[in-house]
C-alpha positions in Angstrom: -19.7 30.4 -30.4 -21.7 27.2 -29.9 -18.5 25.1 -29.8 -17.1 27.3 -27.1 -20.2 26.8 -25.0 -19.9 23.0 -25.4 -16.2 23.1 -24.5 -16.9 25.2 -21.4 -19.7 22.9 -20.4 -17.4 19.8 -20.8 -14.7 21.4 -18.7 -17.1 22.3 -16.0 -18.5 18.7 -16.0 -15.0 17.2 -15.8 -13.9 19.5 -13.0 -17.1 18.7 -11.0 -16.4 15.0 -11.4 -12.8 15.1 -10.5 -12.3 13.6 -7.0 -10.3 15.1 -4.2 -7.4 12.9 -3.2 -8.1 10.8 -0.1 -6.2 11.5 3.2 -4.3 8.3 2.6 -3.1 9.5 -0.9 -2.2 12.9 0.6 -0.1 11.2 3.3 1.6 9.0 0.8 2.5 11.9 -1.5 3.9 13.8 1.5 6.0 10.8 2.6 7.3 10.4 -0.9 8.4 14.1 -1.1 10.1 13.8 2.3 12.0 10.7 1.3 13.0 12.4 -1.9 14.5 15.2 0.2 16.5 12.6 2.1 17.8 10.9 -1.1 18.8 14.4 -2.4 20.9 14.9 0.8 18.6 17.5 2.3 18.8 16.0 5.8 17.8 19.2 7.6 14.6 19.5 5.6 13.9 15.7 6.0 14.3 16.1 9.8 12.0 19.2 9.8 9.3 16.9 8.2 9.2 14.8 11.4 6.6 15.6 14.0 8.1 17.3 17.1 11.4 18.1 15.3 11.1 21.8 16.2 11.6 21.0 19.9 14.7 18.8 19.6 17.9 20.0 21.3 20.5 21.2 18.8 23.0 18.5 19.7 20.5 15.7 19.1 19.3 17.4 15.9 22.9 17.3 14.6 23.3 13.7 15.5 20.1 12.7 13.7 21.2 14.6 10.6 24.6 12.8 10.7 22.7 9.5 11.0 20.6 10.3 8.0 23.7 11.3 6.0 25.3 7.9 7.0 22.1 6.1 5.9 22.1 7.6 2.5 25.9 7.0 2.2 25.3 3.3 3.1 22.6 3.1 0.4 25.0 4.5 -2.2 27.7 1.9 -1.2 25.4 -1.1 -1.0 22.9 -0.4 -3.7 24.5 2.3 -5.9 22.1 4.9 -4.4 18.4 5.5 -4.7 17.2 6.3 -8.3 13.7 7.2 -7.3 11.1 7.0 -4.5 7.6 6.0 -5.6 4.4 5.4 -3.7 3.8 1.6 -3.5 0.9 -0.1 -5.0 -0.2 -1.2 -1.5 -2.9 1.1 -0.2 -2.1 3.2 2.8 -3.7 2.1 6.0 -5.4 4.4 8.6 -5.2 3.5 12.3 -8.0 5.6 13.8 -7.0 4.4 17.3 -3.5 5.8 17.1 -4.4 8.6 14.7 -1.8 7.4 12.2 -1.8 6.7 8.5 0.7 4.1 7.5 2.0 4.8 4.0 4.1 2.5 1.8 6.9 3.6 -0.4 9.2 1.8 -2.8 12.9 2.7 -2.8 14.2 1.9 -6.3 18.0 1.4 -6.1 20.7 1.9 -8.7 21.5 -1.8 -8.7 17.9 -2.5 -9.9 16.7 -3.8 -6.5 13.7 -2.4 -4.6 12.7 -2.1 -1.0 9.3 -1.3 0.3 9.2 0.8 3.5 6.4 1.8 5.8 6.2 5.5 6.9 3.8 6.3 9.7 2.3 9.8 9.0 0.3 12.1 11.3 -1.8 15.0 10.1 -1.0 18.2 12.1 -2.6 21.6 11.4 -3.6 20.5 7.9 -0.1 19.2 7.0 1.2 15.6 7.0 4.3 14.9 9.1 6.3 11.8 9.7 5.9 10.1 13.1 
């Protein structure tokens, strides 16, 4: 019984000490998940993750989706596709003037090359969206 109390106390202490992720980390994780959607060919979902995408005319929405499909196709042809999308070691930057958080992702390609990209993110109604 005594051991159980010690274990519970240790778990409570650890949970109290665990930190919430920063807004920059939250934005970076959201950007990573959105780009993973793009890499997986889910262009409609990727477009939905952009701020203001719900008010786009249908014709323009279709053109954007085709452009994203072409981009992924080009990456397959030039770099053997994207193996994974990871959050870069660079720290995300907040721009309080523009209300943006710039996140940095690494696209790891099939030909063993990498590219770091910047994804501006905006928090809207508690969710992170791409600018």
